[in-house]
N, C-alpha and C positions, 0 to 999 in steps of 0.2 A: 510539625516541625517548621520553625520558622527559618523565611526564605533565607539563605548565606548570599551576600552579596560581594564579593571580589572585586577590588578596583585596584587594578596596577595601572599605571599613569605615568607620565615624563610633558607635564605642561608647561610650558615655554612660553605663556606671549597665549595673544588671543589663538582660539579656536578656529579651523577652515572651516567648519560647522558640515565636516562628510564621517563618516562612519564606516569601519569593517569590521565585518564577518568575517567565518570560516565559509565553505561554501558548504551547503549544505544541502538536504536529504530532498526531494517532493515527497506528493505522493505523484509518484509516476505512473502504477500502475493501473489510477484511476485518469491518469493524460492523457496515457500513450491507449487506451483501450484492450488493456489489460481484461479488465474486467465490464458489468455493464452497472450504472449506477438506481439506485431503485430510492428517491428523493420521496422526504413527506410520510415514515412510518411513522406514527404516533407511536406503537408500542410495539406488533408484532407484522410481520408479513409473512401469507402463506405461500412458497411456491409452489405448487401447481405443475404434477407430472402426470399426465397421460398417456396410455402406452396400451396398443391394436395389436392384435393377432389373431392368426387368421380368417381372414374377413375372406378372400376368393374360394369360389365352390363353383363346383361345373350348375352350369347353367337348368333352371326346369320352369314349367309355366307355372308355378306358384312362388309367394314369396315365403321362404323357408329363411328364417335368419340363424346366419352365421357368426364366427369370429368371438374374439373375447376384450374387454376395453377392464385395464388395470389403473384407476385413480393414484397418487401415490403426492403426499405431502410434505414438502418440508420446511420450516421455519425457520425464517432472519427476524434475532432480537436484536435491533441496536444495544449498547452499553451505554446508559450515561457516563458522559466524560468531564471532567474540568480542567481550568490552571488556575489557579491563583496562589502569588506571589505577593509580597512586600515589598516596598524598595523604601527608604530613609532619604528624604533630599538633602540632608545634613551630610549623608557621607558622599554628597558634589561640591562641597564647601570650595574643595583645596583642587577639584580637577580642574578643566576647563573647561565645563557648563559653568564656571561662577558668576563671571562675567553677565552671561545669558538669563542668570536666574533670577537677575536683581540682589540688589543694594540693601535693602531692607529687610528682617527679621522674618518676613513672611514670603518665603518661596516661594515662586511660583515654578512647577518644569518647564521646562523650553519645549517647544511646540517638534520641532524638528528633533530632542531628543524620544518626545512622546511617540511622534510618527515614528521613528526608529526603532523604539520596543514593539510597534504593533509588526511591522512585520517581521521583526529578528524572531516573535515570541509565536504568528501565524509557522513560519517557515519550519521552528522547530517543532509546533507540532504536527506540523504537516512528514516532515522527518520517523517522527516516531508512530502517527498511525499508520505511514506506510510500511513500517516495521513489521505492525501488528494486524493488520493486511495477510502478511506471510506466516507467520512466526509465533505472533501474539498467544496470549493464554488469559483464559476471561479471568481466574487465580490471582494473576497480578496484580495488581494496583495499576490503572492508567489502559492497562490493554483489553482486546478483545480475544477471541479463539478467532485464529487465522488460516488461512486452507492446508498451509502444510500438520495445523496442526486438528481439524479436523477428519483430514482424510486418514490420517494414524487412527486413528481408532473408527470407520467403516470399517463393519465386517464385512461389508456391500462389495469394496471393489477387487473386482476379478484380478485373483491371483496373477495369472498372465501379465496383468495390466502392472504389476508393479515390479519394478526393474528395480536391479541392486543394485547399487549405489557406488564411485568409490571417487578419487581421490583425482579434479580431473586436472587437465593440463592440454596443453597443446599438443603434444605427442599422442594423446588419447582421445580427444575431444572429439573429432567426428566419428570415429568407432562407439563412444558413447552415443551420440546422439541419432544415430545408425538406428539402437536396439530401441534409444523411444518411442522412432518412425514406426520399426515397425509390429510395437506392440501397441498401435493404435488402433480401434476399431475399425474394421471396412465401412460399417456406417456413418463413420465420422467422417474418417482417410479425404480426401479431395473438399471438405464444406467451404467456405467460401472464407469464415471468417476464424477456423481450424490456427493454432498457433501452439507454439510451445513457449512455456515462460521460463526464460533463465534469469538465474542471479549473476552480478557483475563481476567476478570470477569465471563460470562459464563465458561469457559472454568477450570477457580477455580471452582467455582461450583461443576461440573460435577465429578471432579477428589474428593472431599469433597465427594461428595454423591457418590460415588463406592467406599470408603475406608469404609464410614458407614455401609456400605450395606456387605464389606468382598471380595467385586472384586478384590480391592486395597492394597497392602501393607501398614499401616495410616504413617508411619516417613517412609518409605521407595519407594519411586515411583518412578520406572525410567520413564525412558524415550520412554514409549509406546504408540506405536500406538492407536490415541483417535479414536473411533467410536462408533456409538448412533444408535443399531439394524443392524448392519451391512452395515451405513453408514460412510462413512467418516466423518470428524467434523476437519475443519481446524481453528488454530489459528489464528486470522487475528487481530497482539495488534494495529491497526488504526482505528478497528470499535470503534464505540460510543457505552459507558457500554448498556446492557439488549437487545440488538440488531443482531439478528439474519438474515440471508439469506440463502435459498436452491436453490442451482439451479446444471446444470450441468457448469465443467471448462468452458468446450469449447463453452459458450456461455457467458462468460466476456471477456472483453477484457484491455488490455492497451499499451498503443499504442506511437512510441516515435520517435524521427530521426533515431539515432546511439546510442544503448545500449553503446557504449565506452564514451558516453558525459559522461554519469551518473558518470562516475571512472574517469575523467580531472578533473584536478585543478589545475589550474594554478599559483605559487607562482614569481611576479612579483619584483622583487629588481628595483625600478628608481630612485633610486640614479645618476647612469650615463647618464639618459635619461632627467629626469628631475628634476636633483638638490639637489631634498631633501635627505631625511633619512626614508623612508619610504618604504614598502613592498604592495603591490598590490595583493593582491587571488580572483579570477578572477573564474566562472563555469557557462558555459549555457549550458542549454539544452531542451527539450520539453515531455509533457509530458501530459497522459490524457485517458480517460477510456469510454466506452463503451459496451451497451450489446447486444444481439441481439434480443433475441424472452425474451418478456416481460411475456408473457403470460404461461411460464416455470417456472416461477420463484417466489418462497413462500420468502415473509416477516416477519418479526416478529417483532414488537416494533418498525416502520416505522410509522407515521399519513401521509397516504395519504391527499394531501389536495385540489387533480383535482379530487377524486371520491366522 
């Protein structure tokens, strides 16, 4: 399908060479440590899990082997994704970019506009990537299976760690978070990298609840560290509303090829090669997520179809 280019302008004189975009989500879950990044995956990456049990025994004079070792593997397979778009330079003849494109019929894309396109598309891709990390579905074009999707289909997730969710508000958010904490396995509780990942609506409810209780300034909330009973709270804008996921950050993985691919946007003027008046925008990268030990994860508000 051809790229749709909607232009709305009120050009009245020389443009001030500044562009304004709507606020965009970034891949916050990568930036804030909610997941570990595994780069340089060409095709698949094996996440190995080794468990040991019954190792201790009463001492004797002989060597008597004891214990059981179990190795389980999970596969992280990043999906190949791309951005392909076309802009016709003619569409900008009557806009504020007309002067900077030159007076010749052979238009040149202004550098400031090209730089802006690169930043805009990279930010839009980061936004979509953040959403896909949590609620994406590989069957949908441009998405890969996110953690919520994977956990909803994992029969090995203990039923006691699947907390039934509700609409989270400032009135009930503390009680609902308590349910999540109570379901965290003893072996995980207290781990240095333990965190509860929360969506934006839960973060808003929690801040409002703290303010109502007097723990935050009601009108001047600084960017203080978010935690609940000493457990780090990580706000993940890509998560579905009213969902929470607890677990160690070292148990959640984002895999890709080259990290630099996520920042490389090619703006190609094809007038010299194809004889048209178009600019092509190209971006290619791979992305995918996987967790290691599902028994160490607690979900809230995710219906597990496998149990």
